[in-house]
C-alpha positions as CSV (number, residue, x, y, z in Angstrom):
1,M,-239.9,78.6,-101.7
2,E,-237.2,78.7,-104.4
3,C,-235.7,81.6,-102.6
4,A,-235.7,79.7,-99.3
5,S,-234.2,76.6,-101.0
6,S,-231.5,78.7,-102.5
7,D,-230.7,80.2,-99.2
8,V,-230.5,76.8,-97.6
9,N,-228.1,75.5,-100.4
10,S,-226.0,78.6,-100.0
11,L,-225.7,78.1,-96.2
12,S,-224.8,74.4,-96.8
13,N,-222.1,75.3,-99.3
14,T,-220.7,77.9,-96.9
15,H,-220.7,75.4,-94.0
16,L,-218.9,72.8,-96.3
17,Q,-216.3,75.3,-97.2
18,E,-215.6,76.2,-93.6
19,T,-215.3,72.6,-92.7
20,Q,-212.9,71.9,-95.5
21,Q,-210.8,74.9,-94.5
22,T,-210.7,73.6,-91.0
23,E,-209.6,70.1,-92.2
24,D,-206.9,71.5,-94.5
25,K,-205.3,73.7,-91.9
26,P,-204.0,72.5,-88.5
27,R,-206.3,73.8,-85.7
28,S,-204.5,75.6,-82.9
29,T,-205.6,75.2,-79.3
30,I,-204.4,75.9,-75.8
31,L,-203.5,72.8,-73.8
32,N,-202.6,72.6,-70.1
33,L,-199.4,70.5,-70.3
34,D,-199.8,69.5,-66.7
35,L,-202.5,67.1,-67.8
36,L,-199.9,65.2,-69.7
37,D,-198.0,64.3,-66.5
38,C,-198.5,61.0,-64.7
39,P,-200.7,61.7,-61.6
40,I,-198.6,59.3,-59.5
41,C,-195.0,60.4,-60.1
42,V,-195.8,63.8,-61.7
43,E,-193.3,63.1,-64.5
44,P,-194.3,63.7,-68.2
45,F,-196.1,60.7,-69.7
46,T,-194.2,58.5,-72.1
47,I,-195.6,55.7,-74.2
48,P,-197.0,53.2,-73.1
49,I,-199.6,54.7,-70.8
50,F,-202.0,52.4,-68.8
51,Q,-205.5,52.9,-67.4
52,C,-207.8,51.0,-65.0
53,D,-211.4,50.2,-65.8
54,N,-212.5,53.6,-64.4
55,G,-210.1,55.5,-66.7
56,H,-207.5,56.5,-64.2
57,L,-204.0,56.8,-65.7
58,A,-200.5,55.7,-64.7
59,C,-197.2,55.6,-66.5
60,A,-195.4,52.3,-67.2
61,S,-192.8,53.0,-64.4
62,C,-195.5,53.5,-61.7
63,C,-197.6,50.5,-62.4
64,P,-195.1,47.9,-61.0
65,K,-194.5,50.2,-58.0
66,L,-198.2,50.3,-57.3
67,M,-198.4,46.5,-57.5
68,N,-200.7,47.1,-60.5
69,K,-203.4,48.5,-58.2
70,C,-204.9,51.8,-59.0
71,P,-204.4,54.2,-56.1
72,A,-207.6,56.1,-56.9
73,C,-210.1,53.2,-57.0
74,A,-208.1,50.1,-56.2
75,L,-208.9,48.4,-59.5
76,P,-206.2,46.6,-61.5
77,I,-204.0,48.9,-63.6
78,G,-201.2,48.0,-66.0
79,N,-203.0,45.6,-68.2
80,F,-204.7,47.9,-70.6
81,R,-203.2,50.8,-72.5
82,C,-204.8,54.2,-73.0
83,R,-204.4,54.6,-76.7
84,A,-206.3,57.9,-76.8
85,M,-203.8,59.6,-74.5
86,E,-200.9,57.9,-76.4
87,N,-202.2,59.5,-79.6
88,V,-202.4,62.8,-77.9
89,L,-198.8,62.6,-76.9
90,E,-197.7,61.6,-80.3
91,S,-199.5,64.6,-81.8
92,I,-197.7,67.2,-79.5
93,S,-194.2,68.4,-80.4
94,V,-192.1,70.8,-78.4
95,P,-188.8,72.5,-79.3
96,C,-185.5,70.9,-78.1
97,P,-184.5,72.4,-74.7
98,N,-181.3,73.4,-76.5
99,A,-183.2,75.6,-79.0
100,K,-181.5,78.7,-77.6
101,L,-178.2,77.2,-78.4
102,G,-179.2,76.5,-82.0
103,C,-180.9,73.1,-82.1
104,T,-183.8,73.3,-84.6
105,K,-185.4,69.9,-83.9
106,N,-188.9,69.5,-82.6
107,I,-189.4,66.4,-80.4
108,T,-192.4,64.5,-79.1
109,Y,-193.6,65.7,-75.7
110,G,-192.1,63.7,-72.9
111,T,-189.0,62.7,-74.7
112,E,-187.0,65.8,-73.9
113,S,-184.7,64.2,-71.4
114,T,-183.8,61.4,-73.9
115,H,-183.2,63.9,-76.7
116,V,-181.0,66.1,-74.5
117,K,-178.6,63.2,-73.9
118,E,-178.1,62.8,-77.6
119,C,-178.3,66.4,-78.8
120,P,-174.8,67.6,-80.0
121,L,-175.5,71.0,-78.5
122,S,-176.2,69.7,-74.9
123,L,-174.0,71.3,-72.3
124,C,-171.0,69.6,-70.8
125,M,-169.8,70.4,-67.2
126,C,-166.2,71.4,-66.6
127,P,-164.6,68.5,-64.8
128,V,-162.2,70.6,-62.8
129,P,-163.2,70.7,-59.1
130,K,-165.0,73.8,-57.8
131,C,-165.6,75.1,-61.4
132,D,-169.2,75.7,-62.3
133,Y,-168.7,76.3,-66.0
134,Q,-170.9,74.5,-68.4
135,G,-170.9,74.9,-72.2
136,T,-171.1,73.1,-75.5
137,Y,-168.3,70.6,-76.3
138,N,-166.3,73.1,-78.4
139,D,-166.7,75.8,-75.8
140,L,-165.5,73.5,-73.0
141,Y,-162.4,72.5,-75.0
142,G,-161.3,76.2,-75.1
143,H,-162.4,76.8,-71.5
144,L,-159.9,74.3,-70.1
145,D,-157.1,76.5,-71.3
146,S,-158.2,79.1,-68.7
147,H,-157.3,76.6,-66.0
148,I,-153.8,76.2,-67.5
149,L,-153.4,80.0,-67.4
150,D,-154.5,80.0,-63.8
151,N,-151.6,77.7,-63.1
152,I,-153.8,74.6,-62.5
153,G,-152.0,72.6,-65.1
154,K,-152.1,69.5,-62.9
155,Y,-155.5,68.8,-64.4
156,Y,-154.2,68.9,-68.0
157,F,-152.1,66.4,-69.9
158,P,-151.6,66.7,-73.7
159,F,-151.8,63.3,-75.4
160,A,-152.1,61.6,-78.8
161,L,-154.3,58.7,-79.8
162,G,-152.4,55.4,-79.8
163,K,-149.6,56.8,-77.6
164,V,-148.9,55.7,-74.0
165,L,-149.2,58.5,-71.6
166,G,-147.9,58.4,-68.0
167,V,-150.3,60.2,-65.5
168,Y,-149.4,60.9,-61.9
169,V,-152.4,60.6,-59.6
170,D,-152.2,62.2,-56.1
171,L,-155.4,61.3,-54.2
172,N,-154.7,63.9,-51.6
173,E,-154.9,66.8,-54.1
174,T,-157.1,65.6,-57.0
175,A,-158.6,62.5,-58.3
176,L,-158.9,63.9,-61.8
177,T,-156.8,64.2,-64.9
178,V,-158.0,65.8,-68.2
179,M,-156.3,64.5,-71.3
180,K,-156.5,67.0,-74.1
181,G,-155.7,66.0,-77.7
182,N,-154.5,69.1,-79.5
183,K,-154.4,67.5,-82.9
184,E,-157.7,65.6,-82.6
185,G,-159.6,68.1,-80.6
186,L,-160.6,65.5,-78.0
187,L,-161.1,65.6,-74.3
188,F,-160.8,62.6,-71.9
189,A,-161.2,62.6,-68.2
190,V,-159.3,60.1,-66.1
191,H,-161.3,59.9,-62.8
192,C,-160.5,58.1,-59.6
193,V,-163.1,57.4,-56.9
194,S,-161.6,56.3,-53.6
195,K,-163.6,53.8,-51.5
196,A,-162.7,51.5,-48.6
197,N,-161.9,48.5,-50.9
198,G,-159.7,50.5,-53.2
199,V,-159.6,53.1,-56.0
200,Y,-162.0,52.9,-59.0
201,V,-160.3,54.3,-62.2
202,T,-162.4,55.2,-65.2
203,V,-161.7,57.0,-68.5
204,G,-164.5,58.9,-70.1
205,Y,-164.8,60.9,-73.3
206,I,-166.2,64.4,-72.4
207,A,-168.9,64.9,-75.0
208,P,-172.7,64.4,-75.7
209,C,-173.6,60.8,-76.7
210,S,-174.4,61.9,-80.3
211,M,-170.9,63.3,-81.0
212,D,-170.0,61.5,-84.2
213,V,-166.3,61.1,-83.7
214,G,-166.2,57.3,-83.4
215,E,-165.7,54.9,-80.5
216,F,-162.7,54.6,-78.2
217,S,-161.1,52.0,-76.0
218,C,-158.1,52.3,-73.7
219,D,-155.4,50.1,-72.1
220,I,-154.7,51.2,-68.5
221,S,-152.2,49.9,-66.0
222,T,-150.4,50.8,-62.8
223,T,-147.3,49.3,-61.0
224,V,-146.6,49.5,-57.3
225,E,-143.6,47.8,-55.8
226,Q,-143.1,45.6,-58.9
227,R,-146.7,44.5,-58.9
228,T,-148.8,45.4,-61.9
229,I,-152.5,45.7,-62.4
230,A,-153.7,46.1,-66.0
231,F,-157.0,46.5,-67.9
232,K,-157.0,45.9,-71.6
233,S,-159.4,47.3,-74.1
234,M,-161.6,49.1,-71.6
235,K,-164.6,50.8,-73.2
236,V,-164.5,54.6,-73.1
237,K,-168.0,56.1,-72.6
238,N,-169.2,59.5,-73.4
239,I,-169.9,61.6,-70.3
240,Q,-171.2,65.1,-69.8
241,K,-170.6,65.3,-66.1
242,L,-168.3,63.5,-63.7
243,S,-169.9,61.3,-61.1
244,S,-168.6,60.4,-57.6
245,K,-170.6,57.2,-57.6
246,I,-168.9,53.8,-57.8
247,P,-168.9,52.8,-61.5
248,R,-170.8,49.6,-62.4
249,E,-168.8,48.7,-65.5
250,D,-165.8,49.7,-67.5
251,F,-163.4,50.5,-64.7
252,M,-160.1,49.3,-63.2
253,L,-160.1,48.6,-59.4
254,V,-156.8,49.2,-57.6
255,P,-157.4,47.3,-54.4
256,S,-156.5,48.9,-51.0
257,Y,-154.0,46.1,-50.1
258,F,-152.3,46.8,-53.5
259,M,-151.8,50.5,-52.5
260,S,-150.1,49.6,-49.2
261,G,-151.3,52.8,-47.6
262,R,-150.1,55.0,-50.6
263,R,-152.2,58.0,-51.6
264,W,-150.5,58.3,-55.0
265,F,-149.6,56.1,-58.0
266,M,-148.7,56.3,-61.6
267,L,-151.1,55.3,-64.4
268,K,-150.1,54.3,-68.0
269,I,-152.9,55.0,-70.4
270,C,-153.2,54.5,-74.1
271,V,-156.5,55.6,-75.8
272,T,-157.2,54.0,-79.2
273,K,-159.9,54.9,-81.8
274,L,-161.8,51.7,-82.7
275,N,-163.1,52.7,-86.2
276,Q,-159.8,54.0,-87.7
């Protein structure tokens, strides 16, 4: 009996040690990441996650679109959160999509798109039309020199912060001007979008949102036949890619009647750093 008791104690101790080792070391497992996608929009879940009384899941974006009615069982959905699935998401980390470019951060699953917008190693698209180049901010700065060598200098104007620059815009040829600050190492894109009601003019700083170089504003104006339109202290946003859509904010509109049928005009632009 003593021998049997000793054997039982030995087995118990061994089991305890194995349990402690398991608790002390993270356990690895294989997880099908597709299970972490919303079954409605098939996009990665982000917190909060909601469930109906039958346990069917939906993301926060889909619930209002479904009129808070579960498509699987018609029960209400959007009132109760699924804390268990939220805990699962918070426990899973994945490498930054820019890991190959040198980013070493691990981020919570489902937040990749948000992180990419802020990652300093995110790629920027060359703003020159018909150019498919994309690279990091520093690489793009050097890449634009190749367009100058290719005799496409109309896209490039050297400038300095706090100095007024005159930019000629010919809407028949290009609606883009790249302002390159040789001393500051900065790139700004002056972009014009033509619509029936006029020309929308924006100025964007070509860089990921997280580039820690400060904030900028600009004064911009144009004069046609002794009539002037001016926009003072317009906010300059970070952009990684030009958009042909009508801007919703931070733009100057040159009305069609102001242009009098012209397809060209001059802009005076002065970019200022706000936190100097």
